[in-house]
N, C-alpha and C positions, 0 to 999 in steps of 0.2 A: 473601255473597249475602243473608243475612238482613238485614244492615245496609242494603244497597242497596234491598232490597224495602221495608224500613221507611222509608227516605228517600223513595222514590217515593210511598208512602202519605202521608207527612208533607207533602210538597209539594202533593199534591192537596188535602189537608185545608186547608192555608193559602191556596191559590188560591181556595177556596170562600168565604173571608172577607177579600177583598182590602183593603177600607177599614180594617177593624180591625187587620189585620196592618201596614198602612202607618202607621197612627197609633202602634202599638207600636214599630215601627222608628224612627219620628221621635223618640220619647222617648229611645231609646237613642242615636241619632245626635246629638241635642242635647247630651248629656253628653260625647260624643267630641269634638264641635266645641269645646266649652268647654275641655276638656283640651288639645287641640292648639293652639288660639289662645293661651290663657294660657301654656302651656309654651313656645311659640314666642317670645312677647314676653319672657318671663323669660330664656330662653336667649340671645336676641338682646341683651338688656341686659347679661347677664353677659359675653358675648363682646366687646361694645363696651368694657366696663370693662377687660377684660384687654388689649384692643388699645391703649387709651389709656395703661394702665400700662406697656405695652411701649414706647410712643412716648416717654413721659417718663423711663422707667427707674425701677426700684423704689427706688433709693438716692439720689434727687435732692432736694437742698435748694436754695432760692433766697433769698438775702439782698437786700432792696430797701429804699430809703429810704421813710420814711412821708410821706404827704401833709402839707403844711403847712396847718394850719387858719387860717381867717380870724379876725381879731380886730377889735374896735371901734376900737382905736387905729390899726391898719394894715389897712384893708379891702381894699387892693390886693394884699396878700400872699397868694399861693396857689401851688399846684403842689407839687412834691416837694422834700424837703430835699436840700441839695447837700453833705452831709457825707460821703457814701460815695466814697472815693477809690481810685485804683489801688493805693496803698500798703496799703489795707485788704484788697484782694483778695490781694495778695502775702503778707500776714500770715496770712490764712485758709488759703492754700494750704500753709503750713508746719505746720498742725495735724496731729498724728499720725493722727487719725481720717479725715482727708481724703485721698481717692485722687487726684482731679483737681479743679481749679477753673478757672473762666474768668470774666473780667469781661464786662460788657455795657453798651453805651450805645446806646439806641434813640431816634433822633430822631422827630419827628412825621412824618406821611405826607408824602412828598417826590415831586415829579415826576421820574420816571425816563424818559429819552428814548433812543430808538435808531432811527436813520434817520427814517422818517416817522411813527413810532408813539410814543405816550407814555401813561403810566399813573401812578396814585398807588401807591406801595409803601413799606412800612416799611423803614428802613435800620438795620441792627444792626451796631455795631462790637464786635468780640470778639477772642479769641486762638485759636490752633490747637486747644487741647483741647476747645473748644466742640462740635466735630463729634462727638466721642466721648461727651461728657457728655449731650448732648441727642439722641443716637441718630440722627443724620443720615447719609445715604449719598450718595455722589457718583455721578451718572449719566454725566456727561461731564467731562473735564478733571481738575482737582485742587482741593484746598482750599489756602488760603494757609498759608505756614509761618512759623516764628519770624523768619526774616530779612526776609520781607515786612513783618511787623509792626514790627520794630525800625527799618527804613528808611522806614516810613510810606508804602509803595508804594500807588499808586492801582490796586489790583486788586480784583475783585468776583466773588462767587459768587452765582448767581441761584437763587431759588426756582423750583419747577416751573411755577407759574402765571404768574410774571413772564416766564419764558423762552417759554412757549407764546404768551402775549399779544403779546409784542414781536417774536418771531422765528419763530413757527410750529414746524416740525419740523426745521429745518436745524441743522447743527453751528455753534455760535456762538463756540467757543473762539478767542481772539485778537482778536475784534471789539471795537469801542468802544461804551461805554455812558456816557451822561451822567446824573449824579445832581445835580439842580439845574443848575448851569453847569459842574460839574467833570467832566472826562473820566476814565473808568476803563477798564481792560482786563479783559475777561471771561476768567477762568481756569477756571471750573467751573460746573456746573449740578447742583443737588440732585435726587435722586429725589423723587417726590410723597410727601407725608407727611400732609396733611389737617389738620383742626382739632384744637386742643388742648382739654382739658376746659373751659378758661376762655373758649373761643370764638375765640382768636387763630388767625389763618391763617398757618401756617408756610410755605405755598407762595407767599404773596403778599409775601415780604420778600426783600431782597438783603443779603448779609453781606460786610463789609469788615473789614480789620485795625483794631483799636481805636485805635491811634495815628493812623492815617489819618483815622478819624472825628473824633477829638478835636482834631487839629492842622490838618487840611486841609479838613474839611467843616463841622463844627459849632462849632469853636473854643471848647471848654469844658474844664474841669479836673476834672469829677466824673463818676461813673458811676451807672447806675440799676439794675444787677443784678450779683450774683455767683452764678454757677451752680456748685454743689458736688456732687460725687459722694462718698458716704461709703463707706469701705472695707468695712464690715460692716453689713448691714441691721439687725442687732440693736443697733447703736450709733447709730441715727438720733436718738433723743431726747437722748442724751448729747452728740452732736455739735452738735445745735441749741443746746443750753445753752452749750456751749463757744464756739461762734461768737458768740452773743449777748454772752457775758461778755467776749470779746476786743474786740468792737466798742464795748462800753460803756467799756472801759479806753482804747481808742485815741481815742474821742471825748470822753473826760474827763467822762462824764455823772455818775458817782458823786460826783466832786469838786464839781461844780456843782449836785448834787441835782436833776438833770433826768431826765425820763422818756425812754424809748427814742426815738431819731429814725430807727429802722430796724425792719424785721420780718424774721424768719427763718422761712420757710414750708416745710412738707413738702407738696408738691403732690399726692402720692399719698394723703394723708389724705382729701382730697375724694373720690378714687376709691374708697377703702375704705368710706366712708360710702355712696356710690352702690351699691357692691357689696352691702352689707348690706341696703340698701333693696330692691334687685332680688331678693335672696334671700327677704326677708320677703314681697315681692309674690308671688313664685313659690309660697311656702307657702300664702298666703291663697287665691290663685287655684286652687291644687291642691286645697285643702279644698272650695272651692265646686264645682270640677269633679267631685270625688269624690261630692259630694252629688247632682250632676246625674246621674251614672252610677247611683247608688242609685235615684233617681227613675225612671230608665229601666228598671232591673230590676223595680221595683214595677209598671211598666206591663206588662212581660212577664208577671209573675205574675198580674195582673188578667185579661189576655187569655187566658192558658192556663186559668185557672179557669173562665172563661166558655165556652171551647171544650169543656172536659171536660163541663160541665153540658149544653151544647147537643148534644153528640155521644154522649150516653150510649147511645142505641140502636145507633149504629154500633159502639161498643165492645162491647156485648153480642153483636151479630151476629158480629163478628170472633172473639170468644172462643167463641161457640157452634159455629163451623165449624173450630175447632182452634187459634186463636191462643193463645199462652201469655201469662202475666202479664208476662214479661220482654219479649215483643214489643210489648205495649201501652206498657210503661215506656219502651222504646227509641224508639218512635214519637213520644211526646210530648216526650221529651228532645231528640230531633232537631228537632222543631218549635220548641222554645224556643231551641235553639242556632242554628237557621236565622234566626229573627227577630233574635237578638242579633248574629249575623255580618253580616246584611244591614244592620242599623242601623249597625254599626261601619264597614262599607265606605262607606256613604253619608256617615257622619260624617267619615271620613278625607278623602274627596274635598272635601267642603264646608269642612272645617277648613283644609286646605292652601290652598284658594282664598281663604278668609277671611283667613288670615295674609298672603297675597300682597297682598290689598286693603289691609290695615292698613299694610303697608310702602309701598304706592303712594300712599295718601291721607294719611299722616302722616309725621313724621320718625322714627318708631320703627323700629328695625331688628329683624327677626325671624329666627329660625333654628330649623328643625324637625329635631329629632334622631330618627334611626331608632329609637333605644331608646325614645323617647317613643311613637312609633306602635306599636311592638311591645308596649309596656307596656299601652297601651289595649286592644289585642287580647286580651291575657291577662286583664285585668280584666273586659272585656265577656264573654268566654267563661265565666269563673268565675261572673260575675253571672247570665248567661243560664241556665247549668246549675243554679246554686244556686236561683234563683227559679223555675226550671221544674221542679225536682225534686219539690216538694210536689204540684203538680197532676198530674205524671206518675205519681207513686206512688198518688195518690188514684184515678186512672183505672185503674191496674193492679189495684187491690184490689176493684174492682167485681165482683160475682157476675153471671155471664151472665144468669140468670133474672131478677134484680132489674133489670138494665140493660134487658132486653127489656120488662119490665112498665112501666118508666118511659117507654119509647118509646111 
């Protein structure tokens, strides 16, 4: 009952100074907004990095030929080196550190036709392990098998966007698709996967057996990727060194005193850097947000000191008619807590709305954690009570006769 009575007195006291109270709440809500928006951006970035790491697989290495640089003697020479062969992929697959390996040859954007529809799509030739290495899932039908590849069958698996663009929502298994002028049978459709960290669209490609790609479609004898899954994540660096050493031996680069004509990349290293950057960003913004919360607490302190000074007579009158020091202390603590809680509530609503606007108006993904919202409540409550304790104690120590004389 005493707390409820003190709360009613506190509310009446705050309503008598609406503008000042609103400004104090605004200073608190500003800090809460800063915490929620910065935390939402940081959490969204972290979740996106984890999603992309899951898409790639944490143990993925990719060997690719280097670009051929132009020279004054041969200015027409450009593009990728053509020294990476299927035999290189087969040798890499035999390394003890390698769990799975798959070659890849991706031609330029090619016209893909079906019935009365056509679109540009990337065409990737590869082998059956590719689906496990690169974490693809089949939505309809199946992926091609070793026999399909050995016999160079004209079978194709569609990316999700290719399927939707050309066929809509219907089941397309068994239907015909033309890549350029060559007919293929559709045997499967991938689930939607989205963009990779390098911006490549995994849903805008079609995948065929690599022998079909090399013999029946592109008529070439070299490949431009070897996708590698390492058995143990702790052996990533060692495996990268072993793959590079193997390729240098096979390409006879040491004998000819030549530099590498290939690169072996750990694509998850880029994601690791992004993750560190997002964590650093989160720490910086958290520090700024904490500063904002302290500023909000100082606003509460300033307002409460002003209220104590202006309401000295009221305090003296209450104490003269029987109010105890603890009642005065409780009253002003509740006023400080009410200001802090009101500012927190307004800050949460505006912070969530601001995070939503950030997502809608930019390409940044945001994610609001319940722990973050609860954490701001705890900080604001402690800040409000902490900064309100001194004015409340000062009010409770006033002597009734002195307070009445001041009035």
